[in-house]
C-alpha positions in Angstrom: 0.1 0.1 0.1 2.6 2.6 0.9 4.6 1.7 -2.3 1.6 2.4 -4.4 0.8 5.7 -2.4 4.4 6.6 -3.2 4.7 5.6 -6.7 1.0 7.4 -7.7 1.5 10.7 -5.9 3.9 11.2 -3.0 7.3 10.8 -5.1 5.6 13.9 -6.8 4.1 15.7 -4.0 5.7 14.7 -0.4 3.9 13.6 2.3 4.0 11.3 5.3 3.2 7.7 6.1 2.9 6.3 9.5 3.0 2.6 9.4 1.5 0.3 12.2 3.2 -2.8 14.3 2.9 -3.8 17.9 5.3 -4.7 20.8 8.0 -7.6 19.1 11.5 -6.2 21.5 11.2 -9.0 24.0 10.8 -11.9 21.2 7.3 -13.7 20.8 7.7 -17.4 21.7 4.8 -19.4 20.0 4.2 -16.4 17.6 7.4 -16.1 15.7 5.5 -15.5 12.7 3.7 -12.5 14.3 7.0 -11.2 15.4 8.8 -11.7 11.8 6.2 -9.4 10.3 6.2 -6.8 13.0 10.2 -6.6 12.6 9.8 -6.7 9.0 7.6 -3.5 8.9 9.9 -1.7 11.6 12.8 -2.5 9.0 10.6 -1.1 5.8 9.8 1.9 8.1 13.4 2.8 7.9 14.2 2.1 4.6 11.4 3.3 2.9 12.5 6.8 4.7 15.9 6.8 3.3 14.5 5.6 -0.1 11.7 8.1 -0.4 13.2 11.0 1.9 14.4 12.8 -1.3 10.8 13.0 -2.6 9.8 15.2 0.5 8.3 12.2 2.0 8.6 10.9 6.0 8.1 7.5 6.9 7.7 6.6 10.5 5.7 3.6 12.5 4.1 3.7 15.9 4.2 0.2 18.1 1.5 0.2 20.6 2.0 -2.3 23.7 -0.8 -3.3 25.7 -3.7 -1.1 24.8 -7.2 -1.3 26.4 -9.9 -1.5 23.4 -12.6 -4.0 22.7 -10.1 -6.6 21.2 -9.0 -7.7 24.9 -12.6 -9.0 25.2 -12.0 -11.5 22.4 -9.4 -13.4 24.3 -10.1 -16.4 26.3 -8.5 -19.1 28.5 -5.4 -18.1 30.1 -4.3 -15.1 28.4 -7.6 -13.5 29.1 -7.0 -14.4 32.9 -3.9 -12.6 32.6 -5.0 -9.4 30.7 -6.0 -7.8 34.0 -2.3 -8.0 35.4 -0.5 -6.8 32.7 -0.5 -3.3 34.2 1.8 -4.9 36.6 4.2 -5.6 33.9 4.3 -1.7 32.5 6.9 0.8 34.6 4.2 3.3 34.3 1.5 0.7 36.0 -1.4 1.0 33.3 -2.4 -0.1 29.9 -2.6 2.7 27.6 -5.5 3.8 26.0 -6.5 4.1 22.4 -6.5 7.8 22.3 -2.8 7.8 23.1 -1.8 5.7 20.1 -4.2 8.0 17.7 -2.5 11.3 19.7 1.0 10.0 18.4 -0.2 9.0 14.7 -1.2 12.5 14.5 1.8 14.0 15.8 3.7 12.0 13.3 1.3 12.9 10.4 1.7 16.7 11.3 4.2 19.4 10.5 5.4 19.4 14.0 7.0 16.0 13.1 8.5 17.6 10.0 12.2 16.8 10.8 11.4 12.8 12.1 11.6 10.1 9.5 12.5 6.4 10.2 11.5 6.1 13.7 9.5 3.5 15.3 7.5 5.2 18.3 7.0 2.7 21.1 3.4 3.4 23.0 3.9 1.1 25.6 4.8 2.8 28.8 8.1 1.3 28.9 7.0 -2.3 29.1 9.7 -3.1 26.1 12.8 -2.2 28.1 14.4 -3.2 30.9 14.8 -7.2 31.5 12.9 -9.9 33.6 15.9 -9.8 36.0 15.2 -6.2 37.0 12.4 -6.1 39.2 10.1 -3.2 38.5 9.5 -1.2 41.6 6.2 -0.7 43.5 4.9 2.3 41.9 2.6 5.5 43.0 -0.5 5.9 41.7 -0.2 5.8 38.2 -0.5 8.7 36.0 -4.0 10.1 34.3 -4.1 8.3 30.8 -4.9 10.5 28.1 -8.5 9.8 26.8 -9.5 12.1 23.8 -12.3 9.9 22.9 -15.8 10.5 24.6 -17.0 7.1 23.5 -14.0 5.4 25.1 -14.8 2.1 25.6 -13.1 -0.2 28.8 -12.8 -3.7 28.0 -14.9 -5.9 29.6 -11.8 -7.8 30.8 -10.6 -4.8 32.6 -13.5 -3.7 34.4 -13.0 -6.1 37.2 -10.0 -4.5 38.2 -11.4 -0.9 38.8 
């Protein structure tokens, strides 16, 4: 898709592209195919930024971590039981919001990001950093999430923890 947009328009007019991937920095046991696709999108973002920059095209990506969305309610079994505890594995001690992802995308598409290209912005509360050997400290109450959607939906699987 990005190649066609570039070939049909952006190579003459410039523009900005934001690709979507997801956390893959800690490996993905049992889901290597998904991790490979995510890593490929990260590499494509960097490659396209170099190749298309001379045409005035900026190419970036966002990589959301655990984001509260209706998709969380589609999981079953052991992973569904794990979802409410995910925030304990995030240094900011909370799960992100769809609004926080969309705000990052809007920024990367805006003139305010005119000199940013080839970057993948992790939107994960620092969950992809550190290591299992470094314990997370007990946190103060988490900071307030940004919720820019007036109809934001908290997944049912997270409501029990409120």
